[in-house]
C-alpha positions as CSV (number, residue, x, y, z in Angstrom):
1,K,-10.2,26.6,18.8
2,D,-9.7,23.5,20.7
3,V,-10.1,20.1,18.9
4,S,-8.6,17.7,21.4
5,N,-12.1,16.4,22.0
6,Q,-12.2,15.8,18.2
7,S,-12.5,12.9,15.1
8,S,-9.8,13.8,12.5
9,D,-12.5,14.3,10.8
10,E,-14.4,17.0,12.3
11,V,-10.4,19.0,12.3
12,V,-10.0,18.4,8.8
13,S,-13.5,19.9,7.7
14,K,-11.9,22.9,9.3
15,I,-8.3,22.4,7.7
16,R,-10.1,22.6,4.5
17,G,-10.8,24.9,2.6
18,E,-9.7,26.5,-1.0
19,I,-6.9,25.5,-3.2
20,G,-4.3,28.9,-1.9
21,T,-5.4,29.9,0.9
22,D,-3.7,29.9,4.1
23,V,-4.2,28.0,7.5
24,K,-3.5,29.1,11.2
25,I,-2.9,26.2,12.9
26,N,-2.0,26.7,16.4
27,V,0.0,23.2,18.0
28,V,1.7,22.0,21.8
29,H,3.9,20.3,21.1
30,K,5.2,17.7,23.8
31,D,6.7,19.7,26.6
32,A,5.8,22.3,25.5
33,K,4.4,25.3,27.2
34,Q,3.2,27.6,24.0
35,P,1.8,26.6,21.7
36,T,3.5,27.5,18.2
37,E,1.7,28.8,15.1
38,I,2.6,26.6,11.5
39,K,0.9,28.4,8.6
40,I,-0.8,26.4,5.5
41,T,-1.0,26.9,2.2
42,R,-4.0,24.9,1.3
43,G,-3.0,22.8,-2.3
44,E,-4.0,19.5,-3.6
45,I,-1.9,16.3,-2.5
46,K,-0.9,14.6,-4.9
47,I,0.0,10.8,-4.5
48,P,2.1,8.7,-6.5
49,T,0.7,5.4,-7.1
50,I,3.9,3.5,-7.1
51,D,7.9,4.6,-7.5
52,T,11.0,2.0,-7.8
53,E,14.0,3.0,-6.3
54,K,17.6,0.3,-7.1
55,K,20.1,-0.3,-3.7
56,D,23.4,-2.0,-3.7
57,G,21.6,-5.1,-5.9
58,V,18.0,-5.0,-4.8
59,F,15.3,-3.5,-6.6
60,I,12.8,-2.1,-4.7
61,I,8.8,-1.2,-5.3
62,H,7.8,1.0,-2.9
63,L,3.2,0.5,-3.7
64,Y,1.3,3.5,-2.0
65,N,-2.5,2.1,-3.4
66,F,-4.3,0.1,-4.7
67,S,-5.8,2.2,-7.8
68,A,-7.4,1.3,-11.2
69,E,-3.8,2.4,-13.1
70,S,-1.6,0.2,-10.0
71,P,-2.1,-2.8,-12.5
72,E,0.1,-1.2,-14.7
73,L,2.4,0.4,-13.2
74,F,3.1,-2.3,-11.3
75,K,3.9,-4.6,-14.4
76,N,5.9,-1.8,-15.9
77,A,7.9,-1.6,-12.1
78,L,8.3,-5.0,-12.8
79,N,9.0,-4.8,-16.4
80,D,12.2,-2.6,-14.9
81,F,13.1,-5.5,-12.6
82,V,13.5,-8.3,-14.8
83,N,15.4,-6.0,-17.3
84,T,17.7,-4.8,-14.3
85,K,18.6,-9.2,-13.8
86,Y,19.1,-8.3,-10.3
87,K,17.8,-11.8,-7.9
88,Y,16.4,-9.6,-5.0
89,L,13.2,-7.5,-5.0
90,I,11.7,-5.7,-1.7
91,I,8.1,-5.4,-2.5
92,D,7.1,-2.2,0.3
93,L,3.3,-1.3,0.7
94,R,4.4,-0.6,4.6
95,G,1.5,2.6,4.6
96,N,-0.1,1.6,1.4
97,P,-3.7,1.8,2.5
98,G,-5.0,-0.6,0.2
99,G,-7.4,0.1,-3.0
100,Y,-9.4,-2.1,-5.3
101,L,-8.7,-6.1,-5.1
102,E,-8.9,-5.9,-8.4
103,A,-6.0,-4.8,-9.0
104,A,-3.9,-7.0,-5.4
105,V,-4.9,-9.7,-7.4
106,N,-4.1,-8.4,-10.6
107,M,-1.4,-8.0,-9.2
108,A,-0.7,-11.5,-7.4
109,S,-1.1,-13.1,-10.3
110,Y,2.6,-12.5,-11.3
111,F,4.0,-14.1,-8.8
112,L,1.3,-17.9,-8.1
113,K,1.0,-20.2,-10.2
114,D,-2.8,-20.2,-12.6
115,G,-5.3,-20.8,-10.4
116,Q,-4.0,-20.3,-6.6
117,V,-6.4,-18.9,-4.2
118,V,-5.5,-15.7,-4.2
119,V,-7.9,-14.4,-1.5
120,S,-11.0,-16.0,-0.2
121,E,-13.8,-13.4,0.6
122,K,-17.2,-14.3,2.5
123,Q,-19.6,-11.9,2.9
124,G,-21.4,-12.9,5.8
125,K,-23.6,-16.5,7.1
126,G,-25.0,-18.5,5.1
127,E,-23.0,-16.4,2.3
128,V,-21.1,-19.7,-0.2
129,V,-16.8,-18.8,-0.1
130,V,-15.7,-16.6,-3.1
131,N,-11.7,-17.5,-4.3
132,H,-10.0,-14.9,-6.5
133,R,-7.8,-17.1,-8.2
134,S,-4.8,-16.2,-10.2
135,T,-4.9,-16.1,-14.0
136,G,-1.1,-17.3,-13.6
137,I,0.5,-14.0,-15.7
138,V,4.4,-15.0,-16.2
139,G,7.8,-13.3,-17.7
140,L,9.0,-13.0,-13.4
141,P,12.4,-15.4,-13.9
142,A,13.1,-18.0,-11.6
143,G,15.5,-17.9,-8.5
144,I,14.6,-14.3,-7.1
145,K,13.4,-13.9,-4.0
146,I,11.1,-11.7,-2.5
147,V,10.4,-9.9,0.7
148,V,6.8,-7.1,1.1
149,L,7.9,-5.0,4.9
150,V,4.3,-4.5,5.7
151,D,3.1,-2.2,9.4
152,G,0.4,-1.0,11.3
153,G,-0.7,1.5,7.4
154,S,-0.7,-1.3,5.1
155,A,-4.3,-3.0,4.8
156,S,-7.2,-4.6,3.4
157,A,-5.9,-4.8,-0.4
158,S,-2.3,-4.4,0.9
159,E,-2.4,-7.2,3.4
160,I,-4.4,-9.1,1.0
161,L,-1.3,-9.3,-1.8
162,S,1.2,-10.1,1.4
163,G,-0.6,-12.5,2.9
164,A,-0.8,-14.0,-0.9
165,L,3.1,-14.3,-1.7
166,K,3.2,-15.5,2.1
167,D,0.2,-17.8,2.1
168,Q,2.0,-20.0,-1.0
169,G,5.6,-19.1,-0.3
170,V,6.4,-16.6,-2.9
171,A,7.9,-13.8,0.5
172,K,8.7,-12.8,3.3
173,I,6.3,-11.0,4.6
174,V,8.8,-8.1,7.4
175,G,7.3,-4.9,9.6
176,T,5.4,-4.4,12.3
177,K,1.7,-5.9,12.7
178,S,-0.5,-4.3,9.2
179,F,-4.3,-3.3,10.0
180,G,-6.0,-5.8,9.7
181,K,-8.2,-5.4,7.9
182,G,-7.8,-8.1,4.8
């Protein structure tokens, strides 16, 4: 079936099915004259919440989403960073679609002083502005340099965390324009 005029949700619903069963997809690659058949065995895709790496004196935290478990995992990653005695930290939020606002506020609290605004929220015209503020969680050494990586797939809570760290002068943002939701 030709799905070129269907939404991605419609296409995904056709591909999804019972785990362990196969689906065949015909793909026409750019500049190809004939389609290529690809057989995929359906399965559960498990995306990690966080992982870390050390590279040339730089500690990198790759954060893939802002789930309920993200703040605890982020805290553990920051503890690992502190134990390295490195002075450079990269928080990689590229491709991170966001998640829970509370998780972003919690994570920002490791970098911001108590009471600093992480994000301001207004639900509609005439509504009161709600400021979500840092709780000032301490523990990071002074003098560290922080860079946050973003791209077009960084949205929502990713933009809140990166924006708060940039606005409060804690980190530099590097990458391409983010999604624009947060």
